[in-house]
Steps between C-alpha positions, in 0.01 A plus 500: 500500500833551307651701786458245775842344462664833418376662818667217683814605310482855643470687174307830471149483349582725202798288419307182521269621225793600283657156567172320435460691169849394384411135586164510321655652191775243502238221532328641186839489315584874537822499703679783680795261525588476873202565728594732779198716591680807341304675216764563228516512120481129445184480706351797313569328174344174621187680618464715185535207261268283707239778512528565129455129418172527687390813318569740789672807362476751790796457743442432861594766747661263743590133521254462788209630273621263225497206729154583644366535145669212317537235765229556768443121551862375481480290812804398691809552273744334739598158621710365780789266392703286730880477461581133464822294550501442121500892452801533732687199351463645146684828582836538348808722536593639162864559434614810303693338207326321205737203540397446848124555414529232234581243771164546679209267429262788496511887528220513757391756749754622752258592776141443613450868460583483138301185444177637663530848360506336147200277593301817588632722220637724764796714574701368791416806700124448453536135617672626819225760560236230459666274746617726782721346762642218289868424573607456126849377603358218712210331300361179635255241348148574592531883471178653360537782250234721341532560126260599214333192348607424141541178288854373546774536230497121476127502418560751207797303372311166507221643289678408178433294287179416693230772463262378769375838599504760211316755714760493766783490247373685192692473175686804364449580132765769499747677724607858480819625669527883548870606527403842614245394770703193616205263494350209320133494389337167428189471278257214489343308221232755460752784479427631848771590744533230761823573683758769573847419636783747578828396335859606472667560160858523384713764669705532183276662232686324221391161646124585492311339218368722229122571472325226326344154542682196650362164587521263797707193401561319828350486849713337769399453873786489750779552255868477567722783388837503309722765644734656244744764618488845351875506456769234442860616503689449177658153478277350764213256440151623562352318801126442493311368795163320503296633808226278633135594498339685782331836586846655546632423152573812298185420295277392791237230471417515127635587152269616225734497188443732202597460137781749545809305601591543873186696588209397716264586782603355836490524874756642745630436847480879569135606465583839654699591180209449259356790316800681370792494245690236688539174300773384262248488212210267591169597656505436871197430720454408866499121532131492579403705198738310268325179629154647428597607154644144436153361595335723234742498219518222228783461261417716190363790704574838324718734703487869391784726592381866555667822611 
């Protein structure tokens, strides 16, 4: 049963069902962003859109009832992953200045906690609660950690241009971005809703695109990032820096460029900030959702901006 590992993690039974529902919805493409076992607005949106896509109009009274009705045969939703020497060797210490960041070979993860939380689409607090007793400041190779089971970011990013499994990675026919609801809706080739991702939009209202239709012009996995300072003193030369690729670049693991110069959909190293007016102008997703959208989204896909 789905709760077998979670009971080992010392979570309450009601919370395990809430957590399990978030995982099941995420697996279907309806993300609450960071999975944490807490039933909030993003989780409600994910459930409502998933239910509506299945022709279910009446809301569920509780997440437990929704889980029992929608996913009664979900099986074990978790896996045990072992921390390897390679995982530990890949960790980096990221400096604060763009000039120093540009000297690194890769802007990778800074901790095992950050790495495994992202693998499980989790908040770091939820990862801690699933793995009670772990000394996060003294991680050794061979440590076994429990996380929800999802395809890796690498698996999503390697799906283009090869389309080996169209059922696993369905193709988007159009994308709708709601500025008022802070989410992205993805529609399939038959016009049906196939995914929902929370996103952040521009904090400055003047930088938000007008309502209308744009188009995907580029999709780039593991992009680097050109840092341009917001301000350069009069008489001084602007100093740009090329930051290397990695999950901790300002645009995360993928860039989906639009035919509006400077605008795109991308990942973020701070998934906890997704779902509000937070960005400089682009549409920001958690890295795992950005990678999933990348796997669905060919060049030429329509992107409709809505209020």
